[in-house]
C-alpha positions as CSV (number, residue, x, y, z in Angstrom):
1,M,92.2,84.6,27.6
2,F,92.1,81.9,30.2
3,G,95.0,80.1,28.4
4,L,97.2,83.2,28.8
5,F,99.0,81.9,31.8
6,K,99.0,78.2,30.9
7,K,102.4,76.6,30.9
8,K,103.5,74.8,27.8
9,S,104.1,71.1,28.0
10,K,107.5,69.6,27.1
11,V,106.0,68.2,23.9
12,E,104.7,71.7,22.9
13,K,108.1,73.3,23.5
14,L,109.8,70.5,21.5
15,Q,107.4,71.0,18.7
16,E,108.1,74.7,18.5
17,K,111.8,74.0,18.5
18,Y,111.3,71.4,15.8
19,E,109.4,73.8,13.6
20,K,112.0,76.5,14.0
21,L,114.8,74.2,13.1
22,L,113.0,73.1,10.0
23,E,112.3,76.6,8.9
24,Q,116.0,77.6,9.4
25,S,117.1,74.5,7.6
26,F,114.9,75.3,4.6
27,R,116.2,78.9,4.5
28,L,119.9,77.7,4.7
29,S,119.3,75.0,2.1
30,K,119.7,77.6,-0.6
31,T,123.0,79.0,0.6
32,N,124.7,76.6,3.0
33,R,123.9,73.0,2.4
34,T,126.1,71.6,5.2
35,E,124.6,73.8,7.9
36,S,121.1,73.0,6.5
37,D,121.8,69.3,6.8
38,R,123.0,69.7,10.4
39,L,119.9,71.5,11.4
40,Q,117.7,68.9,9.6
41,L,119.5,66.2,11.6
42,E,118.9,68.1,14.9
43,A,115.2,68.5,14.0
44,D,114.9,64.8,13.3
45,N,116.4,64.0,16.7
46,I,113.8,66.3,18.3
47,L,111.0,64.6,16.4
48,K,112.3,61.2,17.7
49,E,112.2,62.6,21.2
50,I,108.6,63.8,20.7
51,D,107.6,60.4,19.5
52,A,109.2,58.7,22.5
53,I,107.4,61.0,24.9
54,N,104.1,60.3,23.1
55,E,104.7,56.6,23.2
56,A,105.4,56.7,26.9
57,Q,102.2,58.6,27.6
58,N,100.1,56.2,25.6
59,A,101.6,53.1,27.2
């Protein structure tokens, strides 16, 4: 209940977007391979951004 008004960090927002893109990519992989590959590439770019943020925080 106390976390109800807690704002999400940038990493948490990016992780949600990453998971959504992977899910969409998986669904499209059965019907539209080109669009699926585009979403997969976008998800990979977001994962790299998450890794970069985590590296900056740990340094």
